[in-house]
C-alpha positions as CSV (number, residue, x, y, z in Angstrom):
1,M,-17.6,-2.9,9.0
2,L,-15.5,-0.3,7.3
3,S,-16.3,3.3,8.4
4,R,-17.9,6.0,5.9
5,F,-16.5,9.4,5.3
6,L,-19.2,11.9,4.3
7,K,-18.7,15.4,5.9
8,E,-14.8,15.2,5.1
9,V,-15.3,14.8,1.2
10,A,-17.3,17.2,-1.1
11,I,-17.0,16.2,-4.9
12,S,-17.5,18.9,-7.3
13,S,-17.8,17.8,-11.1
14,N,-19.6,17.9,-14.3
15,L,-19.7,14.1,-14.2
16,S,-22.1,12.1,-11.9
17,L,-20.1,10.7,-8.9
18,A,-21.0,8.9,-5.7
19,A,-20.4,11.2,-2.9
20,E,-20.2,8.6,-0.1
21,G,-16.6,6.8,0.1
22,Q,-15.2,4.6,2.9
23,V,-12.1,4.9,5.1
24,L,-10.3,1.5,4.3
25,L,-7.6,2.0,7.0
26,A,-6.9,4.8,9.7
27,G,-4.1,5.6,12.1
28,L,-1.3,5.0,9.5
29,G,1.9,7.0,9.4
30,I,1.7,8.7,6.0
31,G,0.5,6.3,3.3
32,E,2.2,6.6,0.1
33,S,3.0,4.6,-3.5
34,P,-0.5,2.8,-3.4
35,R,-0.7,0.1,-6.2
36,W,-3.6,-2.4,-6.8
37,H,-1.8,-5.6,-7.3
38,D,-3.2,-9.2,-7.2
39,G,-6.6,-8.2,-5.5
40,R,-5.3,-6.0,-2.9
41,L,-4.1,-2.4,-2.3
42,W,-0.4,-2.4,-1.4
43,F,1.2,1.0,-0.3
44,C,4.2,2.3,1.8
45,N,3.6,3.2,5.3
46,W,6.1,6.1,5.7
47,G,7.2,6.6,9.4
48,M,6.7,3.0,10.2
49,Q,9.3,1.4,7.6
50,E,6.8,-1.0,6.4
51,V,5.2,-2.1,3.1
52,V,1.5,-3.0,3.6
53,A,-1.0,-5.0,1.5
54,V,-4.8,-4.8,2.6
55,D,-7.9,-6.1,1.1
56,L,-11.0,-4.4,0.7
57,E,-12.3,-5.5,4.1
58,G,-9.7,-3.8,5.7
59,N,-7.5,-6.9,6.6
60,R,-3.8,-5.7,6.4
61,E,-0.5,-7.6,6.1
62,V,3.1,-6.2,6.4
63,V,4.6,-7.6,3.3
64,A,8.2,-5.7,3.9
65,C,10.2,-4.0,6.5
66,V,12.3,-1.3,5.0
67,P,15.7,-0.3,6.6
68,T,15.3,3.3,5.5
69,S,13.6,6.7,6.5
70,I,11.2,8.2,3.8
71,P,10.9,8.5,0.9
72,F,10.4,5.0,-0.2
73,C,8.1,3.5,-2.8
74,I,7.1,0.2,-4.7
75,D,6.3,-1.3,-7.9
76,W,7.1,-4.9,-9.6
77,L,9.2,-6.6,-11.9
78,P,7.6,-8.7,-14.7
79,D,8.4,-11.9,-12.7
80,E,6.4,-10.4,-9.8
81,R,9.3,-9.8,-7.4
82,L,8.6,-6.7,-5.6
83,L,10.7,-3.5,-5.9
84,I,11.2,-0.8,-3.5
85,V,13.2,2.4,-3.9
86,S,15.2,3.2,-0.6
87,G,15.1,6.8,-1.4
88,Q,17.7,8.5,1.0
89,E,20.1,5.5,-0.1
90,R,19.4,6.0,-3.5
91,L,19.0,2.2,-4.0
92,L,16.4,0.0,-5.8
93,L,16.0,-3.1,-3.6
94,R,14.2,-6.5,-4.8
95,Q,12.6,-8.7,-2.6
96,E,13.5,-12.2,-3.0
97,A,11.1,-15.4,-2.5
98,D,12.5,-15.7,1.1
99,G,11.3,-12.2,1.9
100,T,15.1,-10.6,2.1
101,L,16.0,-7.5,0.1
102,A,18.6,-7.4,-2.3
103,T,20.2,-4.6,-4.2
104,H,18.6,-4.5,-7.6
105,A,20.6,-1.3,-8.8
106,D,22.7,1.4,-7.3
107,L,21.6,4.8,-8.2
108,N,24.4,7.0,-6.4
109,S,26.2,7.8,-9.6
110,L,23.2,9.6,-10.9
111,T,22.3,12.2,-8.3
112,Q,23.2,13.3,-4.7
113,G,19.4,13.8,-4.0
114,A,16.9,11.3,-2.6
115,F,15.1,9.0,-5.1
116,N,11.4,9.5,-4.7
117,E,8.9,7.6,-7.2
118,I,9.0,4.6,-9.3
119,V,7.1,3.0,-12.3
120,V,7.8,-0.2,-14.2
121,D,6.1,-0.1,-17.6
122,G,4.9,-3.0,-19.6
123,R,8.2,-3.9,-21.2
124,G,10.3,-4.1,-18.0
125,N,11.7,-0.7,-18.1
126,I,12.3,1.1,-14.7
127,Y,11.7,4.6,-14.0
128,V,13.0,5.9,-11.0
129,N,13.0,9.8,-10.1
130,G,14.7,11.9,-7.6
131,G,16.5,15.2,-7.2
132,D,15.8,16.8,-10.6
133,I,16.3,13.8,-12.6
134,V,14.6,10.5,-14.0
135,A,16.5,7.4,-14.1
136,L,15.9,4.2,-16.4
137,V,16.9,0.8,-15.0
138,R,16.7,-1.5,-18.1
139,P,15.8,-5.2,-17.9
140,D,19.6,-6.0,-18.7
141,G,20.6,-4.1,-15.6
142,S,22.2,-1.1,-17.1
143,V,21.2,2.3,-15.3
144,R,21.3,5.8,-16.8
145,K,19.7,9.3,-16.7
146,V,17.0,9.9,-19.2
147,A,15.5,13.4,-18.2
148,D,16.7,16.2,-16.1
149,G,15.6,19.7,-14.7
150,I,12.4,18.3,-13.3
151,A,10.8,20.7,-10.7
152,F,10.6,18.1,-7.8
153,P,9.7,15.1,-9.6
154,N,6.8,13.0,-8.1
155,G,4.2,10.6,-9.2
156,M,4.7,8.9,-12.5
157,A,2.4,6.8,-14.8
158,V,2.9,5.2,-18.0
159,T,0.1,5.0,-20.6
160,P,-1.4,1.6,-21.6
161,D,0.2,1.5,-25.0
162,N,3.7,2.1,-23.4
163,K,4.4,5.2,-25.4
164,T,3.9,7.9,-22.8
165,L,5.2,8.5,-19.4
166,I,3.6,11.3,-17.5
167,L,5.1,12.8,-14.5
168,A,4.1,15.0,-11.8
169,E,6.3,18.1,-11.3
170,S,5.3,19.2,-7.8
171,H,7.1,22.6,-7.8
172,G,6.4,23.4,-11.5
173,K,2.7,22.8,-10.8
174,R,1.9,20.7,-14.1
175,L,1.9,17.3,-15.3
176,T,4.7,16.5,-18.1
177,A,4.8,14.1,-20.7
178,F,7.4,12.2,-22.4
179,D,7.6,10.0,-25.6
180,I,9.1,6.7,-24.6
181,A,11.6,5.3,-27.3
182,P,11.9,1.5,-27.9
183,D,15.1,1.6,-26.0
184,G,13.2,3.4,-23.0
185,S,14.8,6.8,-23.5
186,L,12.4,9.7,-23.0
187,A,11.9,12.6,-25.6
188,N,9.6,15.2,-26.7
189,R,9.2,16.7,-23.4
190,R,6.1,18.7,-23.0
191,V,3.4,20.0,-20.7
192,W,0.5,17.5,-20.5
193,A,-1.3,19.8,-18.2
194,D,-0.8,23.3,-16.6
195,L,-2.4,23.0,-13.0
196,G,-2.7,26.4,-12.1
197,D,-2.4,26.4,-8.2
198,G,-2.2,22.6,-8.2
199,C,0.6,20.8,-6.5
200,P,0.6,17.3,-8.2
201,D,1.9,14.4,-5.9
202,G,1.0,10.8,-6.6
203,I,-0.9,10.1,-10.1
204,C,-2.7,7.5,-12.0
205,I,-4.3,7.2,-15.4
206,D,-8.2,6.2,-16.2
207,A,-9.7,4.4,-19.4
208,D,-10.9,7.9,-20.5
209,G,-7.1,9.2,-20.9
210,A,-7.6,11.6,-17.8
211,V,-5.1,11.6,-15.0
212,W,-6.0,11.9,-11.2
213,Y,-3.5,13.6,-9.2
214,A,-3.1,13.9,-5.5
215,D,-2.5,17.5,-3.8
216,V,-1.1,17.7,-0.2
217,P,-1.2,21.6,0.3
218,N,-4.6,22.1,-1.1
219,K,-6.2,18.9,0.3
220,L,-7.6,17.6,-3.0
221,C,-7.6,14.8,-5.5
222,V,-8.2,16.2,-8.8
223,R,-9.2,14.6,-12.3
224,V,-8.0,16.4,-15.4
225,R,-7.8,15.9,-19.0
226,Q,-4.9,16.8,-21.2
227,G,-4.6,20.4,-21.4
228,G,-5.6,20.9,-17.8
229,D,-9.3,20.9,-17.8
230,V,-10.5,19.7,-14.5
231,L,-13.2,17.1,-14.6
232,A,-13.6,16.3,-10.9
233,A,-12.3,17.4,-7.6
234,I,-12.4,15.6,-4.3
235,H,-11.9,17.8,-1.3
236,L,-10.5,16.1,1.9
237,D,-9.9,17.5,5.4
238,R,-6.2,16.7,5.1
239,G,-3.3,16.5,2.4
240,C,-3.7,14.1,-0.3
241,F,-0.1,12.4,-0.9
242,A,-1.2,9.8,-3.6
243,C,-3.9,8.0,-5.5
244,T,-4.7,4.9,-7.6
245,L,-7.3,3.0,-9.4
246,G,-8.2,-0.7,-8.4
247,G,-10.9,-2.8,-6.9
248,A,-12.8,-5.5,-8.6
249,D,-13.9,-3.5,-11.7
250,G,-10.8,-1.0,-11.4
251,K,-13.0,1.9,-10.6
252,T,-12.2,2.4,-7.0
253,L,-10.2,5.5,-6.4
254,F,-7.9,5.0,-3.4
255,M,-6.4,8.0,-1.8
256,M,-3.8,8.3,0.7
257,A,-4.3,11.2,3.0
258,A,-2.6,12.6,6.1
259,E,-2.4,15.8,8.1
260,W,0.8,17.6,6.8
261,H,2.8,20.2,9.1
262,G,6.1,20.5,7.0
263,F,9.2,18.6,7.1
264,P,10.7,20.0,10.2
265,R,7.3,18.7,12.1
266,M,6.7,15.8,10.0
267,A,6.7,13.5,12.8
268,E,3.5,15.2,14.1
269,S,1.8,13.9,10.7
270,F,2.6,10.0,11.8
271,G,-0.7,8.6,12.9
272,T,-2.9,10.9,10.8
273,G,-2.7,8.8,7.8
274,Q,-5.9,7.3,6.2
275,I,-6.9,5.4,3.1
276,L,-10.0,6.7,1.5
277,A,-12.0,4.9,-1.2
278,V,-14.6,6.0,-3.4
279,E,-16.3,4.9,-6.7
280,V,-15.6,6.7,-9.9
281,P,-16.6,6.5,-13.5
282,A,-13.5,5.1,-15.3
283,Q,-11.4,2.2,-14.4
284,G,-7.6,2.4,-14.0
285,V,-5.0,1.6,-17.1
286,G,-1.4,1.8,-17.7
287,W,1.0,1.3,-15.2
288,P,1.5,1.3,-12.2
């Protein structure tokens, strides 16, 4: 039986949202990079060097062990092979059929910063961000920088028409959008939403064109429309690192929450990680 969270979550909104949710898993390191894939929620378990998949009953499976420290994140190639960003090593890894990890792309020539997040669009273009850049790995294997000057790049999502990439700039307190060209290049950089005091981390897009963003310092998961109007805010008792939409109808919002004490005391956060799930009005769309 899954436990419930009621007192830990207060939902404020001009929409009708269910206030009761579930704690799908607890006792994690720090959960990150959640993805709904093939009927399960997949995520990275920071501090434990694991990629984990869990079903809606809370049954979990370790699907990969990652030989790196944080950050690392995941998505899939069009042929369903798992991709893992090994952030500190600036490598994009690929899981083969036998479970071994191979180097899919070496990103060391692009930045000396750690790589952080990944999204694969519907045409097989792979976007990876880190330092202050966004890198593109094309289906032909070529690697290049397609954006720079990003204020701590974090979560990314691509709209269902493959025309727009939305990026969380954590230190810029904004969501930034780019047009995606046929060759995967990014152009027409613009502010999609100014978040005021918001500090966006992981993000996802819903069918109404709104974006949910996780916020660690403010202990929130927030739904905003283009321009920055807040449609809903879910208040947690710990930081929210990432979010995604999934479940049977695509309307379950999964939130990766954990206590956060800053990088010098990061190890104190391990073990406080939870996955929280709540039903919301609009299903997830786009990528990831």
